[in-house]
N, C-alpha and C positions, 0 to 999 in steps of 0.2 A: 410517526406520521410518514407515510410513504410519499415520495415525489412521483407525480404523474409520469409514467413511462419508465420508472426506475427498474422495475422487474422485467422489462422488455428484453434485456440482454443478460445472459448468464455472466457470472463474475469472470470466468476465464476468457470472455470476449470483450470485456471493458478495457479501455486504455488506462483509466485512472480509477483507483479504489479508495474508499475511506479507510481509516484505520481498522474499523470493525470488519469491513469486507476483506481487507488484506490479511487480517488475523484468520478469518475463516478459510481464505484461499491458501495461505502458506502454512498454517499450523503453528505460527509464531504468536505468542501472546500479545495482547494490545499494549501492555506496559513495555515490553521489550521493543516493539515496533516504535513506540513513542520515543523511547531512549535512543534507538538507532537513528531516528530522524531528527533529533535535536542538533546534531552536528551540521555546521554550515556546508561541509563538503560531502554530505550524504547524496549519492548520485540518483537515488530513486524517489526523492521527496520533491513535491511541487507545492509551494505555499500559495494559497489563494486568500490573501488577507491573513487572517489568523487560522484558517482552516488548512490542514495539511492533507494532501492527496498523495497517494502512492502510485508511481508509474509502474504498472504491472510488468511490462516486458523487461524494464531495467531491473526491477526487483528479482525477477527470474534469473537474469544474467548474473547479478550480484551474488545470489545464493548459490548458483552453480559453481562459482569460483571460491566460495568460502569453505573452510574446513570446520570452523566453529563460529558461533555468534554469541 
């Protein structure tokens, strides 16, 4: 079920992404993204209750610095 206006902005223009959107955007699997965001010191996760959102710009910066994930 799509949220009204959800497709209004392309993924690369959104500030926050769901795990599924972040997987499509980054090419990293959903399971790996969930594993990476479980850590309390993960810089690119934002918890909204039990829903985790990915801060797109911070994810980009994080991946630019990484050699391996």
